C-alpha positions as CSV (number, residue, x, y, z in Angstrom):
1,M,58.7,7.1,102.8
2,I,62.1,6.0,101.5
3,R,60.4,4.2,98.6
4,W,58.9,7.5,97.4
5,M,62.2,9.2,97.6
6,I,63.8,6.5,95.5
7,V,61.0,6.6,92.9
8,V,61.2,10.4,92.7
9,F,65.0,10.2,92.3
10,L,64.8,7.5,89.6
11,A,62.1,9.6,87.7
12,L,64.3,12.6,87.8
13,V,67.3,10.6,86.5
14,L,65.2,9.0,83.7
15,I,63.7,12.3,82.6
16,S,67.1,14.0,82.6
17,W,68.4,11.2,80.3
18,F,65.5,11.6,77.9
19,A,65.4,15.4,78.2
20,P,66.6,16.1,74.6
21,A,63.7,14.0,73.1
22,L,61.2,15.4,75.6
23,Q,62.2,19.0,74.8
24,K,60.8,18.5,71.3
25,L,57.4,17.8,72.9
26,G,57.6,20.9,75.1
27,F,58.8,19.3,78.3
28,G,61.6,21.1,80.1
29,R,60.4,24.5,79.3
30,L,57.5,24.5,81.7
31,P,57.3,26.9,84.7
32,G,58.9,25.0,87.6
33,D,61.5,23.3,85.5
34,L,64.9,24.6,86.7
35,R,67.9,25.0,84.4
36,F,71.0,26.7,85.7
37,K,74.8,26.6,85.3
38,L,77.0,25.5,88.3
39,F,80.7,25.3,88.0
40,G,80.6,25.4,84.2
41,R,78.1,22.6,83.9
42,E,74.4,23.0,83.0
43,M,72.1,21.4,85.5
44,F,68.5,20.6,84.8
45,L,65.8,19.8,87.4
46,P,62.5,19.1,85.7
47,F,60.1,19.3,88.6
48,T,56.9,20.3,86.7
49,S,57.6,17.9,83.8
50,T,58.1,15.1,86.3
51,I,54.7,15.8,87.9
52,L,53.0,15.9,84.5
53,L,54.6,12.7,83.3
54,S,53.8,10.9,86.6
55,L,50.1,12.0,86.3
56,L,50.0,10.8,82.8
57,A,51.5,7.4,83.9
58,A,49.1,7.1,86.7
59,G,46.2,7.9,84.4
60,I,47.4,5.2,82.0
61,A,47.9,2.7,84.8
62,K,44.4,3.4,86.1
63,F,42.7,2.6,82.8
64,L,44.8,-0.6,82.1
């Protein structure tokens, strides 16, 4: 269980780092992706984009 939590956390961190490049592809504006301001800082939680990217990665891994 802890492995999955670590994997999800790392995926969220990586997607947050690559968010500007991914926004050009449409990620980050999907329903379920949360963007809000907290204490003057903009926070971004890409739940739906994370699920889509993980499904894409799983599909690629299955065929390779």
